[in-house]
C-alpha positions as CSV (number, residue, x, y, z in Angstrom):
1,V,81.5,95.1,98.8
2,Y,84.7,97.0,98.3
3,V,85.3,99.7,100.9
4,P,88.4,101.9,100.5
5,V,90.4,102.0,103.7
6,T,89.9,105.8,103.8
7,H,86.2,105.1,104.5
8,I,86.4,102.1,106.9
9,D,85.7,104.3,109.9
10,Q,82.2,104.8,108.4
11,L,81.5,101.1,108.9
12,I,83.2,100.2,112.2
13,D,84.6,102.0,115.2
14,I,87.8,100.0,115.9
15,N,88.4,101.4,119.4
16,K,84.7,100.6,120.3
17,W,85.0,97.1,119.0
18,L,88.2,96.5,120.9
19,N,86.5,97.6,124.1
20,E,83.5,95.4,123.5
21,G,85.7,92.4,122.7
22,K,84.6,92.1,119.1
23,I,88.3,92.4,118.1
24,V,90.7,90.4,120.2
25,V,94.5,91.0,120.0
26,K,96.4,87.9,121.0
27,P,100.0,88.4,122.2
28,D,101.1,84.8,121.5
29,V,100.3,84.9,117.8
30,A,103.9,85.4,116.6
31,D,104.9,81.8,117.2
32,K,101.9,80.5,115.4
33,V,102.5,82.3,112.1
34,A,105.2,82.1,109.4
35,V,106.4,85.2,107.6
36,L,107.8,84.3,104.2
37,G,109.8,86.7,102.1
38,P,110.8,89.2,101.0
39,F,109.9,88.4,97.4
40,E,110.4,90.7,94.4
41,T,107.1,91.4,92.8
42,F,107.1,92.1,89.1
43,D,104.8,95.2,89.6
44,I,106.0,98.6,88.5
45,M,104.5,101.8,90.0
46,F,104.9,104.9,87.9
47,I,103.8,108.4,87.0
48,G,102.7,109.0,83.4
49,L,103.4,112.4,81.8
50,N,101.0,113.2,79.0
51,Q,102.7,114.7,76.0
52,K,99.5,115.3,74.1
53,I,96.7,116.2,76.5
54,Y,93.1,116.1,75.2
55,D,90.0,117.8,76.3
56,E,87.5,115.1,77.4
57,T,84.5,117.1,76.1
58,T,85.7,118.4,72.8
59,K,88.0,115.4,72.2
60,K,90.6,117.8,70.8
61,P,94.1,118.6,72.1
62,V,94.3,121.4,74.7
63,D,96.4,124.5,74.0
64,F,98.9,124.1,76.9
65,Q,101.1,121.0,76.3
66,P,104.0,121.3,78.8
67,F,105.1,117.7,78.6
68,K,105.9,117.8,74.9
69,D,109.1,119.6,76.1
70,I,111.6,117.0,77.4
71,R,112.9,119.6,79.9
72,V,109.6,119.6,81.7
73,R,109.4,115.8,81.8
74,Q,113.0,115.7,83.1
75,A,112.2,118.4,85.7
76,F,109.3,116.3,87.1
77,A,111.6,113.3,87.3
78,Y,114.1,115.3,89.3
79,A,111.4,116.7,91.5
80,F,110.2,113.4,93.0
81,D,111.8,112.4,96.3
82,Y,112.2,108.7,95.7
83,K,114.0,107.8,98.9
84,T,111.5,109.6,101.1
85,Y,108.6,108.0,99.3
86,I,110.0,104.5,99.7
87,R,110.9,105.1,103.3
88,E,108.0,107.1,104.6
89,V,105.1,106.0,102.4
90,V,105.7,102.4,101.4
91,K,107.8,101.7,104.6
92,N,110.7,100.3,102.6
93,F,108.5,97.6,101.1
94,A,109.8,98.5,97.6
95,I,112.9,99.3,95.6
96,Q,113.3,102.1,93.0
97,P,113.1,100.6,89.5
98,N,115.5,101.8,86.8
99,G,113.1,101.4,83.9
100,P,110.1,99.4,82.6
101,I,111.6,95.9,83.2
102,P,111.5,94.8,86.9
103,K,114.4,93.5,88.8
104,G,114.5,89.7,88.8
105,M,113.1,89.4,85.2
106,F,115.0,88.5,82.1
107,G,116.3,91.7,80.5
108,Y,116.7,93.7,83.7
109,D,120.1,95.4,83.7
110,P,121.4,96.6,87.1
111,S,124.0,98.8,85.5
112,I,121.3,101.2,84.3
113,P,121.0,104.1,86.7
114,V,117.8,105.1,88.5
115,Y,116.4,108.7,88.3
116,E,117.8,111.0,90.9
117,Y,116.1,113.6,93.2
118,N,117.5,117.1,92.5
119,L,115.3,120.2,93.1
120,T,117.9,122.6,91.9
121,K,118.1,120.9,88.5
122,A,114.3,120.7,88.4
123,K,113.9,124.4,88.9
124,E,116.6,125.3,86.3
125,L,114.8,123.1,83.7
126,L,111.4,124.5,84.4
127,L,112.5,128.1,84.3
128,A,114.2,127.5,80.9
129,A,111.3,125.6,79.5
130,G,108.8,128.1,80.7
131,K,110.4,130.8,78.4
132,D,109.4,128.8,75.4
133,L,106.1,127.3,76.7
134,G,104.6,130.5,78.1
135,F,104.7,129.9,81.9
136,S,106.8,131.7,84.5
137,P,106.7,132.6,88.2
138,D,104.7,135.8,87.2
139,N,102.5,133.9,84.8
140,P,101.9,130.5,86.3
141,K,100.0,127.6,84.7
142,T,98.0,125.0,86.6
143,L,98.3,121.2,86.0
144,T,96.5,118.3,87.8
145,I,97.8,115.0,89.0
146,Y,95.1,112.3,89.1
147,Y,95.1,109.1,91.1
148,N,92.4,106.5,92.0
149,S,90.6,107.5,95.2
150,G,91.2,105.3,98.2
151,N,94.7,104.4,97.2
152,L,96.7,106.1,100.0
153,A,100.2,105.4,98.6
154,R,99.2,107.0,95.3
155,E,97.6,109.9,97.1
156,K,100.7,110.6,99.2
157,G,103.0,110.1,96.2
158,S,100.9,112.6,94.2
159,L,101.0,115.1,97.0
160,L,104.8,114.6,97.4
161,L,105.4,115.5,93.7
162,A,102.9,118.4,93.8
163,S,104.5,119.9,96.9
164,A,108.0,119.7,95.3
165,I,107.0,121.4,92.1
166,N,104.9,124.0,93.9
167,S,107.9,124.8,96.2
168,L,110.0,125.7,93.2
169,H,107.9,128.7,92.3
170,A,109.0,128.1,88.7
171,G,105.6,128.8,87.0
172,L,103.7,125.6,87.4
173,I,101.1,125.1,90.1
174,I,100.2,121.4,90.7
175,Q,96.9,120.3,92.2
176,V,96.0,116.8,93.2
177,V,92.6,115.3,92.4
178,P,91.3,111.8,93.3
179,L,88.9,110.0,90.9
180,D,86.8,106.9,91.3
181,W,88.3,104.1,89.3
182,P,85.7,104.2,86.5
183,A,86.2,107.9,86.1
184,F,89.9,107.6,86.2
185,L,90.0,104.9,83.5
186,A,87.6,107.0,81.3
187,K,89.9,110.0,81.5
188,L,92.9,107.8,80.8
189,R,91.3,106.4,77.7
190,A,90.2,109.9,76.6
191,K,93.9,110.9,76.9
192,A,92.7,113.6,79.3
193,L,95.0,112.9,82.3
194,P,97.9,115.4,82.2
195,I,99.8,113.6,85.0
196,F,98.7,110.3,86.5
197,F,99.8,107.8,89.1
198,L,99.3,104.2,88.1
199,G,100.9,100.7,88.2
200,W,101.5,97.7,85.9
201,A,101.4,94.0,86.9
202,P,102.4,91.1,84.6
203,D,100.1,89.2,82.3
204,Y,103.0,86.9,81.5
205,I,106.5,86.6,82.8
206,D,108.5,88.2,80.0
207,P,109.9,91.7,79.4
208,D,107.8,91.9,76.2
209,D,104.8,92.4,78.6
210,Y,106.5,95.6,79.8
211,V,108.3,97.2,76.9
212,V,105.3,96.9,74.6
213,P,102.7,98.4,77.1
214,F,105.1,101.1,78.3
215,C,107.1,101.9,75.2
216,H,105.5,100.9,71.9
217,G,103.9,103.9,70.3
218,E,101.5,102.0,68.1
219,K,100.7,98.9,70.2
220,G,101.4,100.1,73.8
221,T,98.7,100.5,76.5
222,F,100.1,103.8,77.7
223,P,102.0,105.5,74.8
224,I,98.9,105.9,72.8
225,R,97.3,107.6,75.8
226,I,100.2,110.0,76.5
227,G,101.0,111.0,72.9
228,F,104.4,109.1,72.8
229,N,105.5,107.5,69.6
230,D,109.2,106.8,68.8
231,P,109.5,104.8,65.5
232,E,113.0,103.8,66.3
233,L,112.0,102.5,69.7
234,N,109.0,100.7,68.1
235,K,111.5,98.8,65.8
236,L,113.7,97.8,68.7
237,I,110.6,96.5,70.6
238,D,109.5,94.4,67.5
239,E,113.0,93.2,67.1
240,Q,113.4,91.9,70.6
241,A,110.2,89.9,70.3
242,R,111.7,88.1,67.2
243,T,115.1,87.6,68.7
244,L,115.8,84.0,69.9
245,D,119.4,84.5,71.0
246,P,119.2,85.5,74.8
247,Q,122.3,87.6,74.8
248,K,121.3,89.5,71.7
249,R,117.8,90.0,73.1
250,K,119.2,91.3,76.4
251,E,121.3,93.9,74.5
252,I,118.2,95.1,72.6
253,L,116.2,95.3,75.8
254,R,119.0,97.4,77.3
255,Q,118.8,99.8,74.4
256,I,115.0,100.0,74.8
257,T,115.3,100.9,78.5
258,L,118.0,103.5,77.9
259,K,116.1,105.1,75.1
260,V,112.8,105.4,77.0
261,N,114.7,106.7,80.1
262,E,116.6,109.3,78.1
263,Q,113.3,110.7,77.0
264,Y,111.8,110.8,80.5
265,V,108.5,109.3,79.3
266,Y,107.6,108.1,82.8
267,I,108.7,108.6,86.3
268,W,109.6,105.1,87.6
269,L,108.6,105.1,91.3
270,T,108.7,101.7,92.9
271,Q,108.9,98.0,92.4
272,P,107.0,96.6,95.5
273,T,108.4,93.9,97.8
274,A,106.0,91.2,98.9
275,Y,105.7,89.1,102.1
276,H,103.4,86.2,102.8
277,V,102.0,85.5,106.3
278,Q,100.3,82.2,107.1
279,R,99.8,79.8,109.9
280,T,102.8,77.6,110.6
281,W,100.8,74.4,109.7
282,V,100.0,75.5,106.2
283,K,102.1,73.6,103.7
284,G,102.6,73.8,99.9
285,W,102.5,77.6,99.4
286,F,104.9,79.0,96.9
287,Y,105.5,82.5,95.5
288,N,104.4,83.3,92.0
289,P,104.8,86.9,90.9
290,A,102.3,86.4,88.0
291,F,99.5,85.1,90.3
292,P,98.2,87.6,92.8
293,G,96.1,85.2,94.9
294,N,96.7,81.9,96.7
295,Y,96.9,78.8,94.5
296,F,94.8,76.6,96.8
297,A,95.3,73.4,94.8
298,T,98.8,73.0,96.3
299,L,97.9,73.9,99.9
300,S,97.5,71.4,102.7
301,K,97.4,71.3,106.5
302,G,100.5,69.6,107.8
């Protein structure tokens, strides 16, 4: 049975169990365990900005489409406090990614800059965009950020972004709503999530498994659900898949990352860092960023 950590207190009283001896804390445990890491995961946490929001009931696009304007998307990217989120929420167990390709994977380019936090620029962009889109401090519009309930990091990240946008008083009011996972996925497939907090983990270790799902407007997992389709970008993605020369392919992947970043399609939040804790006598463990569990076939007691 899966129980979100937010509801664990409904099942057990940790303090009571400690007093009754059901939970025992041993002070000498440190010399009996090995902490391995840090390891770079190939996971990317991001916020999606829907450029063509649909009504889940009528299955038609809604009237208010703020993210079709690049200024609004850019403002949201400026409004997220990346350093605070990494420090306070994920406790420095992550780095800030600079695009869809994770650090450590072929095609990652460290020279590509990350998005920066700048509330002044965010407000300027929203006030300018609002004149064309029909929202202003005197005539505000409401948008909702959705995340899957029970995920504390996503909850806090959503609240962090909402608080920043709301503090600008630039004509957008952001509310945060949790959804159970089935309801979240249903809304995502219906293209009815205006703003959503989500993550991507690898199916196979190649940048193709990132640039296609994130960036290809006809084949991608997310672009078709957020109304994003750039034919030129699609051609580059198809080209990188056919290119055998590693250097040429790297250059194409760089162009893809720059092109999607210039359009502020997503807010790239974190690439988590992993550690592995085990008893010192466990042998044969190795880190595999494409395999989330333990590969027991190689483990032994030594």
